[in-house]
C-alpha positions as CSV (number, residue, x, y, z in Angstrom):
1,M,238.7,139.9,238.2
2,S,240.2,136.6,237.3
3,K,241.2,135.7,234.0
4,R,238.3,133.3,233.6
5,N,240.9,130.7,232.9
6,V,240.1,126.9,233.2
7,V,241.3,126.0,236.8
8,H,239.9,122.3,237.0
9,V,238.6,119.5,234.9
10,E,237.0,116.2,236.1
11,I,236.7,113.0,234.6
12,P,234.1,110.8,236.0
13,A,235.8,106.9,237.0
14,K,234.3,103.8,237.8
15,D,237.2,103.3,239.5
16,V,239.0,106.4,240.6
17,K,242.4,104.4,241.7
18,A,242.9,102.4,238.3
19,A,241.6,106.2,236.5
20,G,244.5,107.7,238.4
21,Q,247.3,104.7,237.6
22,F,246.1,105.0,233.7
23,Y,246.3,108.7,233.2
24,E,249.5,108.7,235.5
25,S,251.3,106.0,233.0
26,L,249.4,107.9,230.0
27,F,250.7,111.0,230.5
28,G,253.1,111.4,233.4
29,W,250.5,113.5,235.4
30,K,251.2,113.3,239.1
31,I,248.3,111.6,240.8
32,S,247.3,112.1,244.8
33,H,244.2,110.0,246.1
34,E,242.0,111.9,248.4
35,E,240.6,108.3,250.4
36,A,238.1,110.0,252.6
37,L,236.4,111.4,249.2
38,N,237.1,108.5,246.9
39,Y,238.7,111.1,244.8
40,A,242.2,111.6,242.8
41,L,243.5,114.7,242.1
42,W,245.8,114.9,238.7
43,E,248.3,117.6,238.1
44,P,250.1,117.8,234.9
45,V,253.5,119.6,234.5
46,E,251.9,123.0,233.0
47,G,248.1,124.1,232.9
48,P,245.3,123.3,235.1
49,G,244.5,120.1,236.7
50,G,241.7,118.1,237.7
51,G,240.1,115.2,239.5
52,F,238.6,111.8,238.9
53,P,235.2,111.6,241.0
54,Q,233.4,108.5,241.3
55,V,231.0,107.7,238.8
56,D,227.1,108.2,240.5
57,E,224.1,110.0,239.7
58,E,225.6,113.2,239.7
59,Y,228.9,112.6,238.1
60,G,228.1,110.0,234.7
61,V,230.1,108.4,232.1
62,G,231.7,110.8,229.7
63,E,230.3,114.0,231.4
64,I,233.6,115.7,232.0
65,L,233.1,118.7,233.9
66,I,235.3,121.9,233.2
67,H,235.5,124.6,235.9
68,I,236.1,128.2,235.2
69,A,237.8,130.7,237.6
70,S,235.1,133.3,239.2
71,D,235.8,135.9,241.4
72,D,231.9,135.9,242.6
73,I,230.3,132.7,242.0
74,D,226.7,134.1,243.1
75,A,227.0,137.0,240.5
76,D,228.2,134.6,237.8
77,L,225.2,132.2,238.5
78,S,222.8,135.1,238.4
79,M,224.2,136.4,234.8
80,V,223.8,132.6,233.6
81,E,220.1,132.7,234.5
82,Q,219.3,136.2,232.7
83,L,221.5,134.9,229.7
84,G,219.0,131.8,229.7
85,G,221.1,129.2,231.3
86,K,220.1,127.3,234.3
87,V,221.7,127.0,237.7
88,L,222.3,123.3,238.3
89,K,223.8,123.6,241.9
90,P,224.1,127.0,243.9
91,K,227.2,127.9,245.1
92,T,228.8,125.2,247.6
93,E,231.7,124.9,249.8
94,I,234.5,122.2,249.3
95,P,235.5,122.3,252.9
96,G,239.3,123.3,253.3
97,I,239.4,124.0,249.5
98,G,237.1,126.6,248.0
99,W,233.8,126.9,246.4
100,Y,232.0,125.7,243.4
101,G,228.7,126.2,241.4
102,V,227.4,124.2,238.1
103,F,225.4,125.5,235.6
104,Q,223.7,124.8,231.9
105,D,224.1,127.0,229.3
106,P,221.0,127.5,226.7
107,T,222.3,124.5,224.7
108,G,222.6,122.4,227.6
109,N,226.3,121.9,228.3
110,Q,227.4,121.7,231.8
111,L,230.1,123.9,233.1
112,A,231.2,124.8,236.5
113,L,232.4,128.1,238.5
114,Y,235.2,127.8,241.0
115,T,236.8,130.0,243.7
116,S,239.9,129.1,245.6
117,M,240.2,129.6,249.5
118,N,243.6,130.4,248.5
119,P,243.5,132.2,245.5
120,N,246.3,132.2,243.0
121,P,247.3,135.2,241.5
122,N,247.9,133.5,238.1
123,Q,244.1,132.1,237.8
């Protein structure tokens, strides 16, 4: 079973490249741009990394999305519903990378579950 660590954090950005430059200068994060997805990945020296998705109807300003490691996204999403939460996005493939699903807890907070195609034993 995974350690249920935070494995990825998404910070929506109006300008993905500018956000990458801002955080690279501010925190020294390594930034790599995924031009085809209009997405920038950030990697700190230690701890989980994340990305900057383009602000749109799915990713609103201020709606930071935390991804938690999951060994079985479908089972976890089923448990979310049993516990009074709501599935917002079922298990979805990120081609060549992994899978994720998004849910809302009973309070209304949104979180995501994530499983990598290349599992890291440290997660």
